[in-house]
mmCIF file of the C-alpha atoms, coordinates in Angstrom:
data_MODEL
# 
_entry.id   MODEL 
# 
loop_
_atom_site.group_PDB 
_atom_site.id 
_atom_site.type_symbol 
_atom_site.label_atom_id 
_atom_site.label_alt_id 
_atom_site.label_comp_id 
_atom_site.label_asym_id 
_atom_site.label_entity_id 
_atom_site.label_seq_id 
_atom_site.pdbx_PDB_ins_code 
_atom_site.Cartn_x 
_atom_site.Cartn_y 
_atom_site.Cartn_z 
_atom_site.occupancy 
_atom_site.B_iso_or_equiv 
_atom_site.pdbx_formal_charge 
_atom_site.auth_seq_id 
_atom_site.auth_comp_id 
_atom_site.auth_asym_id 
_atom_site.auth_atom_id 
_atom_site.pdbx_PDB_model_num 
ATOM 1   C CA . MET A 1 1   ? 0.000   0.000   0.000   1.00 0.00 ? 1   MET A CA 1 
ATOM 2   C CA . ASP A 1 2   ? 1.535   3.288   -1.071  1.00 0.00 ? 2   ASP A CA 1 
ATOM 3   C CA . LEU A 1 3   ? 1.009   6.168   1.308   1.00 0.00 ? 3   LEU A CA 1 
ATOM 4   C CA . GLU A 1 4   ? 2.118   9.717   1.019   1.00 0.00 ? 4   GLU A CA 1 
ATOM 5   C CA . PRO A 1 5   ? 4.866   10.609  3.513   1.00 0.00 ? 5   PRO A CA 1 
ATOM 6   C CA . GLY A 1 6   ? 3.405   11.756  6.802   1.00 0.00 ? 6   GLY A CA 1 
ATOM 7   C CA . ARG A 1 7   ? -0.088  10.414  6.036   1.00 0.00 ? 7   ARG A CA 1 
ATOM 8   C CA . ALA A 1 8   ? -1.604  7.727   8.232   1.00 0.00 ? 8   ALA A CA 1 
ATOM 9   C CA . PRO A 1 9   ? -3.825  4.964   6.821   1.00 0.00 ? 9   PRO A CA 1 
ATOM 10  C CA . ALA A 1 10  ? -7.597  5.266   7.184   1.00 0.00 ? 10  ALA A CA 1 
ATOM 11  C CA . PRO A 1 11  ? -8.918  3.800   10.444  1.00 0.00 ? 11  PRO A CA 1 
ATOM 12  C CA . ARG A 1 12  ? -10.330 0.314   10.076  1.00 0.00 ? 12  ARG A CA 1 
ATOM 13  C CA . GLY A 1 13  ? -13.173 -1.235  12.002  1.00 0.00 ? 13  GLY A CA 1 
ATOM 14  C CA . PRO A 1 14  ? -13.911 -4.928  12.501  1.00 0.00 ? 14  PRO A CA 1 
ATOM 15  C CA . LEU A 1 15  ? -15.773 -5.108  9.160   1.00 0.00 ? 15  LEU A CA 1 
ATOM 16  C CA . GLY A 1 16  ? -13.332 -3.130  7.032   1.00 0.00 ? 16  GLY A CA 1 
ATOM 17  C CA . PRO A 1 17  ? -12.674 0.543   6.443   1.00 0.00 ? 17  PRO A CA 1 
ATOM 18  C CA . ARG A 1 18  ? -14.858 2.868   8.465   1.00 0.00 ? 18  ARG A CA 1 
ATOM 19  C CA . ARG A 1 19  ? -17.114 5.162   6.489   1.00 0.00 ? 19  ARG A CA 1 
ATOM 20  C CA . ARG A 1 20  ? -16.289 8.800   6.660   1.00 0.00 ? 20  ARG A CA 1 
ATOM 21  C CA . ASP A 1 21  ? -18.265 11.125  8.904   1.00 0.00 ? 21  ASP A CA 1 
ATOM 22  C CA . ARG A 1 22  ? -19.063 13.732  6.277   1.00 0.00 ? 22  ARG A CA 1 
ATOM 23  C CA . ARG A 1 23  ? -19.815 17.239  7.434   1.00 0.00 ? 23  ARG A CA 1 
ATOM 24  C CA . GLY A 1 24  ? -20.318 16.159  11.056  1.00 0.00 ? 24  GLY A CA 1 
ATOM 25  C CA . ARG A 1 25  ? -23.673 14.454  10.450  1.00 0.00 ? 25  ARG A CA 1 
ATOM 26  C CA . GLY A 1 26  ? -22.668 11.159  11.986  1.00 0.00 ? 26  GLY A CA 1 
ATOM 27  C CA . ARG A 1 27  ? -22.413 7.696   10.496  1.00 0.00 ? 27  ARG A CA 1 
ATOM 28  C CA . ARG A 1 28  ? -24.560 6.916   7.470   1.00 0.00 ? 28  ARG A CA 1 
ATOM 29  C CA . TRP A 1 29  ? -27.227 4.241   7.892   1.00 0.00 ? 29  TRP A CA 1 
ATOM 30  C CA . ASP A 1 30  ? -29.505 2.337   5.562   1.00 0.00 ? 30  ASP A CA 1 
ATOM 31  C CA . LEU A 1 31  ? -32.454 4.336   4.309   1.00 0.00 ? 31  LEU A CA 1 
ATOM 32  C CA . ILE A 1 32  ? -34.859 1.427   4.763   1.00 0.00 ? 32  ILE A CA 1 
ATOM 33  C CA . PRO A 1 33  ? -34.679 -0.728  7.885   1.00 0.00 ? 33  PRO A CA 1 
ATOM 34  C CA . PRO A 1 34  ? -34.230 -4.489  7.354   1.00 0.00 ? 34  PRO A CA 1 
ATOM 35  C CA . HIS A 1 35  ? -37.712 -5.366  8.650   1.00 0.00 ? 35  HIS A CA 1 
ATOM 36  C CA . LEU A 1 36  ? -39.450 -3.479  5.809   1.00 0.00 ? 36  LEU A CA 1 
ATOM 37  C CA . PRO A 1 37  ? -40.039 -5.111  2.408   1.00 0.00 ? 37  PRO A CA 1 
ATOM 38  C CA . GLY A 1 38  ? -38.223 -2.394  0.457   1.00 0.00 ? 38  GLY A CA 1 
ATOM 39  C CA . HIS A 1 39  ? -34.938 -3.318  2.117   1.00 0.00 ? 39  HIS A CA 1 
ATOM 40  C CA . ARG A 1 40  ? -34.357 -6.233  -0.273  1.00 0.00 ? 40  ARG A CA 1 
ATOM 41  C CA . THR A 1 41  ? -33.081 -5.419  -3.735  1.00 0.00 ? 41  THR A CA 1 
ATOM 42  C CA . ARG A 1 42  ? -34.678 -6.582  -6.975  1.00 0.00 ? 42  ARG A CA 1 
ATOM 43  C CA . ARG A 1 43  ? -31.757 -8.934  -7.477  1.00 0.00 ? 43  ARG A CA 1 
ATOM 44  C CA . GLU A 1 44  ? -32.329 -10.587 -4.080  1.00 0.00 ? 44  GLU A CA 1 
ATOM 45  C CA . ARG A 1 45  ? -36.065 -10.963 -4.721  1.00 0.00 ? 45  ARG A CA 1 
ATOM 46  C CA . PHE A 1 46  ? -35.369 -12.458 -8.159  1.00 0.00 ? 46  PHE A CA 1 
ATOM 47  C CA . ASP A 1 47  ? -32.819 -14.893 -6.698  1.00 0.00 ? 47  ASP A CA 1 
ATOM 48  C CA . ASP A 1 48  ? -35.411 -16.055 -4.165  1.00 0.00 ? 48  ASP A CA 1 
ATOM 49  C CA . LEU A 1 49  ? -38.021 -16.472 -6.901  1.00 0.00 ? 49  LEU A CA 1 
ATOM 50  C CA . VAL A 1 50  ? -35.678 -18.617 -9.008  1.00 0.00 ? 50  VAL A CA 1 
ATOM 51  C CA . ALA A 1 51  ? -34.580 -20.651 -5.985  1.00 0.00 ? 51  ALA A CA 1 
ATOM 52  C CA . ASP A 1 52  ? -38.195 -21.384 -5.009  1.00 0.00 ? 52  ASP A CA 1 
ATOM 53  C CA . ALA A 1 53  ? -39.191 -22.343 -8.559  1.00 0.00 ? 53  ALA A CA 1 
ATOM 54  C CA . GLY A 1 54  ? -36.069 -24.486 -8.983  1.00 0.00 ? 54  GLY A CA 1 
ATOM 55  C CA . ALA A 1 55  ? -36.681 -26.264 -5.670  1.00 0.00 ? 55  ALA A CA 1 
ATOM 56  C CA . ALA A 1 56  ? -40.279 -27.025 -6.649  1.00 0.00 ? 56  ALA A CA 1 
ATOM 57  C CA . LEU A 1 57  ? -39.156 -28.542 -9.960  1.00 0.00 ? 57  LEU A CA 1 
ATOM 58  C CA . THR A 1 58  ? -36.378 -30.508 -8.280  1.00 0.00 ? 58  THR A CA 1 
ATOM 59  C CA . GLU A 1 59  ? -38.984 -32.065 -5.973  1.00 0.00 ? 59  GLU A CA 1 
ATOM 60  C CA . ARG A 1 60  ? -40.896 -33.333 -9.018  1.00 0.00 ? 60  ARG A CA 1 
ATOM 61  C CA . PHE A 1 61  ? -37.830 -35.252 -10.278 1.00 0.00 ? 61  PHE A CA 1 
ATOM 62  C CA . PRO A 1 62  ? -35.746 -35.890 -7.144  1.00 0.00 ? 62  PRO A CA 1 
ATOM 63  C CA . ARG A 1 63  ? -33.481 -38.634 -8.513  1.00 0.00 ? 63  ARG A CA 1 
ATOM 64  C CA . ARG A 1 64  ? -32.820 -37.158 -11.928 1.00 0.00 ? 64  ARG A CA 1 
ATOM 65  C CA . LEU A 1 65  ? -32.222 -33.608 -10.651 1.00 0.00 ? 65  LEU A CA 1 
ATOM 66  C CA . ALA A 1 66  ? -30.426 -34.426 -7.398  1.00 0.00 ? 66  ALA A CA 1 
ATOM 67  C CA . HIS A 1 67  ? -27.236 -32.595 -8.423  1.00 0.00 ? 67  HIS A CA 1 
ATOM 68  C CA . LEU A 1 68  ? -28.766 -29.836 -10.559 1.00 0.00 ? 68  LEU A CA 1 
ATOM 69  C CA . GLN A 1 69  ? -27.434 -26.323 -9.964  1.00 0.00 ? 69  GLN A CA 1 
ATOM 70  C CA . VAL A 1 70  ? -29.706 -23.399 -10.782 1.00 0.00 ? 70  VAL A CA 1 
ATOM 71  C CA . LEU A 1 71  ? -27.726 -20.194 -11.314 1.00 0.00 ? 71  LEU A CA 1 
ATOM 72  C CA . VAL A 1 72  ? -28.769 -16.590 -11.921 1.00 0.00 ? 72  VAL A CA 1 
ATOM 73  C CA . GLU A 1 73  ? -26.765 -14.172 -14.046 1.00 0.00 ? 73  GLU A CA 1 
ATOM 74  C CA . GLU A 1 74  ? -27.582 -10.613 -14.979 1.00 0.00 ? 74  GLU A CA 1 
ATOM 75  C CA . VAL A 1 75  ? -27.355 -10.856 -18.775 1.00 0.00 ? 75  VAL A CA 1 
ATOM 76  C CA . PRO A 1 76  ? -26.183 -13.443 -21.292 1.00 0.00 ? 76  PRO A CA 1 
ATOM 77  C CA . SER A 1 77  ? -22.733 -13.133 -22.773 1.00 0.00 ? 77  SER A CA 1 
ATOM 78  C CA . ALA A 1 78  ? -22.391 -10.735 -25.668 1.00 0.00 ? 78  ALA A CA 1 
ATOM 79  C CA . ASP A 1 79  ? -20.935 -13.335 -27.982 1.00 0.00 ? 79  ASP A CA 1 
ATOM 80  C CA . PRO A 1 80  ? -23.297 -16.280 -28.469 1.00 0.00 ? 80  PRO A CA 1 
ATOM 81  C CA . ALA A 1 81  ? -22.006 -19.728 -29.204 1.00 0.00 ? 81  ALA A CA 1 
ATOM 82  C CA . PRO A 1 82  ? -21.770 -20.672 -32.900 1.00 0.00 ? 82  PRO A CA 1 
ATOM 83  C CA . TRP A 1 83  ? -24.825 -22.946 -32.664 1.00 0.00 ? 83  TRP A CA 1 
ATOM 84  C CA . GLU A 1 84  ? -27.007 -20.291 -30.982 1.00 0.00 ? 84  GLU A CA 1 
ATOM 85  C CA . GLU A 1 85  ? -29.138 -17.838 -32.877 1.00 0.00 ? 85  GLU A CA 1 
ATOM 86  C CA . ALA A 1 86  ? -28.526 -14.106 -32.534 1.00 0.00 ? 86  ALA A CA 1 
ATOM 87  C CA . GLN A 1 87  ? -31.452 -13.499 -30.199 1.00 0.00 ? 87  GLN A CA 1 
ATOM 88  C CA . VAL A 1 88  ? -31.764 -12.627 -26.534 1.00 0.00 ? 88  VAL A CA 1 
ATOM 89  C CA . VAL A 1 89  ? -31.375 -15.763 -24.458 1.00 0.00 ? 89  VAL A CA 1 
ATOM 90  C CA . LEU A 1 90  ? -33.574 -16.086 -21.355 1.00 0.00 ? 90  LEU A CA 1 
ATOM 91  C CA . GLY A 1 91  ? -31.900 -19.180 -19.973 1.00 0.00 ? 91  GLY A CA 1 
ATOM 92  C CA . ARG A 1 92  ? -29.337 -21.822 -20.750 1.00 0.00 ? 92  ARG A CA 1 
ATOM 93  C CA . ALA A 1 93  ? -28.905 -25.490 -19.852 1.00 0.00 ? 93  ALA A CA 1 
ATOM 94  C CA . VAL A 1 94  ? -25.407 -26.888 -19.445 1.00 0.00 ? 94  VAL A CA 1 
ATOM 95  C CA . PRO A 1 95  ? -25.257 -30.698 -19.325 1.00 0.00 ? 95  PRO A CA 1 
ATOM 96  C CA . GLY A 1 96  ? -23.255 -32.293 -16.560 1.00 0.00 ? 96  GLY A CA 1 
ATOM 97  C CA . THR A 1 97  ? -19.721 -33.616 -16.979 1.00 0.00 ? 97  THR A CA 1 
ATOM 98  C CA . ARG A 1 98  ? -17.395 -35.507 -14.680 1.00 0.00 ? 98  ARG A CA 1 
ATOM 99  C CA . GLU A 1 99  ? -16.093 -32.250 -13.229 1.00 0.00 ? 99  GLU A CA 1 
ATOM 100 C CA . HIS A 1 100 ? -19.325 -30.242 -13.087 1.00 0.00 ? 100 HIS A CA 1 
ATOM 101 C CA . PRO A 1 101 ? -22.927 -31.149 -12.285 1.00 0.00 ? 101 PRO A CA 1 
ATOM 102 C CA . PRO A 1 102 ? -25.691 -30.151 -14.703 1.00 0.00 ? 102 PRO A CA 1 
ATOM 103 C CA . ARG A 1 103 ? -26.539 -26.462 -14.555 1.00 0.00 ? 103 ARG A CA 1 
ATOM 104 C CA . VAL A 1 104 ? -29.397 -24.231 -15.564 1.00 0.00 ? 104 VAL A CA 1 
ATOM 105 C CA . VAL A 1 105 ? -28.594 -20.540 -15.934 1.00 0.00 ? 105 VAL A CA 1 
ATOM 106 C CA . VAL A 1 106 ? -31.420 -17.977 -15.808 1.00 0.00 ? 106 VAL A CA 1 
ATOM 107 C CA . TYR A 1 107 ? -30.765 -14.418 -16.984 1.00 0.00 ? 107 TYR A CA 1 
ATOM 108 C CA . ARG A 1 108 ? -32.415 -11.812 -14.764 1.00 0.00 ? 108 ARG A CA 1 
ATOM 109 C CA . ARG A 1 109 ? -32.483 -8.644  -16.864 1.00 0.00 ? 109 ARG A CA 1 
ATOM 110 C CA . PRO A 1 110 ? -34.042 -10.107 -20.048 1.00 0.00 ? 110 PRO A CA 1 
ATOM 111 C CA . LEU A 1 111 ? -36.751 -11.768 -17.955 1.00 0.00 ? 111 LEU A CA 1 
ATOM 112 C CA . GLU A 1 112 ? -37.548 -8.668  -15.913 1.00 0.00 ? 112 GLU A CA 1 
ATOM 113 C CA . THR A 1 113 ? -37.816 -6.433  -18.978 1.00 0.00 ? 113 THR A CA 1 
ATOM 114 C CA . ARG A 1 114 ? -40.453 -8.728  -20.496 1.00 0.00 ? 114 ARG A CA 1 
ATOM 115 C CA . CYS A 1 115 ? -42.768 -8.666  -17.457 1.00 0.00 ? 115 CYS A CA 1 
ATOM 116 C CA . VAL A 1 116 ? -44.931 -5.966  -15.942 1.00 0.00 ? 116 VAL A CA 1 
ATOM 117 C CA . THR A 1 117 ? -46.220 -7.683  -12.800 1.00 0.00 ? 117 THR A CA 1 
ATOM 118 C CA . ALA A 1 118 ? -44.689 -10.052 -10.288 1.00 0.00 ? 118 ALA A CA 1 
ATOM 119 C CA . THR A 1 119 ? -47.057 -12.864 -11.299 1.00 0.00 ? 119 THR A CA 1 
ATOM 120 C CA . GLU A 1 120 ? -45.983 -12.551 -14.945 1.00 0.00 ? 120 GLU A CA 1 
ATOM 121 C CA . LEU A 1 121 ? -42.356 -12.725 -13.862 1.00 0.00 ? 121 LEU A CA 1 
ATOM 122 C CA . GLU A 1 122 ? -43.024 -15.795 -11.742 1.00 0.00 ? 122 GLU A CA 1 
ATOM 123 C CA . MET A 1 123 ? -44.750 -17.584 -14.628 1.00 0.00 ? 123 MET A CA 1 
ATOM 124 C CA . LEU A 1 124 ? -41.989 -16.652 -17.089 1.00 0.00 ? 124 LEU A CA 1 
ATOM 125 C CA . VAL A 1 125 ? -39.290 -17.871 -14.684 1.00 0.00 ? 125 VAL A CA 1 
ATOM 126 C CA . ARG A 1 126 ? -41.159 -21.169 -14.266 1.00 0.00 ? 126 ARG A CA 1 
ATOM 127 C CA . GLN A 1 127 ? -41.520 -21.528 -18.035 1.00 0.00 ? 127 GLN A CA 1 
ATOM 128 C CA . VAL A 1 128 ? -37.839 -20.823 -18.690 1.00 0.00 ? 128 VAL A CA 1 
ATOM 129 C CA . LEU A 1 129 ? -36.800 -23.256 -15.955 1.00 0.00 ? 129 LEU A CA 1 
ATOM 130 C CA . SER A 1 130 ? -39.134 -25.956 -17.271 1.00 0.00 ? 130 SER A CA 1 
ATOM 131 C CA . GLU A 1 131 ? -37.804 -25.476 -20.825 1.00 0.00 ? 131 GLU A CA 1 
ATOM 132 C CA . GLN A 1 132 ? -34.189 -25.753 -19.726 1.00 0.00 ? 132 GLN A CA 1 
ATOM 133 C CA . ILE A 1 133 ? -34.773 -28.687 -17.366 1.00 0.00 ? 133 ILE A CA 1 
ATOM 134 C CA . GLY A 1 134 ? -36.842 -30.370 -20.074 1.00 0.00 ? 134 GLY A CA 1 
ATOM 135 C CA . SER A 1 135 ? -33.944 -30.036 -22.490 1.00 0.00 ? 135 SER A CA 1 
ATOM 136 C CA . LEU A 1 136 ? -31.616 -31.641 -19.912 1.00 0.00 ? 136 LEU A CA 1 
ATOM 137 C CA . LEU A 1 137 ? -34.039 -34.510 -19.250 1.00 0.00 ? 137 LEU A CA 1 
ATOM 138 C CA . SER A 1 138 ? -35.178 -34.836 -22.894 1.00 0.00 ? 138 SER A CA 1 
ATOM 139 C CA . ILE A 1 139 ? -38.846 -34.341 -22.042 1.00 0.00 ? 139 ILE A CA 1 
ATOM 140 C CA . ALA A 1 140 ? -41.387 -31.696 -23.016 1.00 0.00 ? 140 ALA A CA 1 
ATOM 141 C CA . PRO A 1 141 ? -41.487 -28.521 -20.893 1.00 0.00 ? 141 PRO A CA 1 
ATOM 142 C CA . GLU A 1 142 ? -45.211 -29.057 -20.342 1.00 0.00 ? 142 GLU A CA 1 
ATOM 143 C CA . ASP A 1 143 ? -44.391 -32.350 -18.631 1.00 0.00 ? 143 ASP A CA 1 
ATOM 144 C CA . VAL A 1 144 ? -41.805 -30.741 -16.349 1.00 0.00 ? 144 VAL A CA 1 
ATOM 145 C CA . ASP A 1 145 ? -44.154 -28.037 -14.984 1.00 0.00 ? 145 ASP A CA 1 
ATOM 146 C CA . PRO A 1 146 ? -47.712 -28.346 -16.332 1.00 0.00 ? 146 PRO A CA 1 
ATOM 147 C CA . GLU A 1 147 ? -49.061 -25.436 -14.233 1.00 0.00 ? 147 GLU A CA 1 
ATOM 148 C CA . ALA A 1 148 ? -46.617 -22.975 -15.823 1.00 0.00 ? 148 ALA A CA 1 
ATOM 149 C CA . TRP A 1 149 ? -48.039 -23.657 -19.276 1.00 0.00 ? 149 TRP A CA 1 
ATOM 150 C CA . ASP A 1 150 ? -51.763 -23.420 -18.437 1.00 0.00 ? 150 ASP A CA 1 
ATOM 151 C CA . LEU A 1 151 ? -53.076 -20.315 -20.155 1.00 0.00 ? 151 LEU A CA 1 
# 
């Protein structure tokens, strides 16, 4: 760490560097207390939604999906694979190998931009998960999660 001569390092607390007391107003706190619903970010709420939907689908096929990992990423990579079309991908299934278990990746931003309400988002997440899990298991998405496809 390079310091200017005669300058002491910033004081550190038990959790890292202490935040500055700007203009004598005291320490800065969260705007929304943790017990209120607005405290959680959209990303955290989306992660919980995907985890709940993935757990429900894993319960339907416990032996075949015992080692499945469901991951959330913000956006798909900018350069698609040669076999993929040049369209926005909502999810991706990665078959398992000896080193890695099977994975399903769900992309948060493309899904959220397509939905207006929370129920639409929940149904779209369930549909994307059932499509990707269906491609891993070689069965129709309607057979993976029939309730997600009832219109």
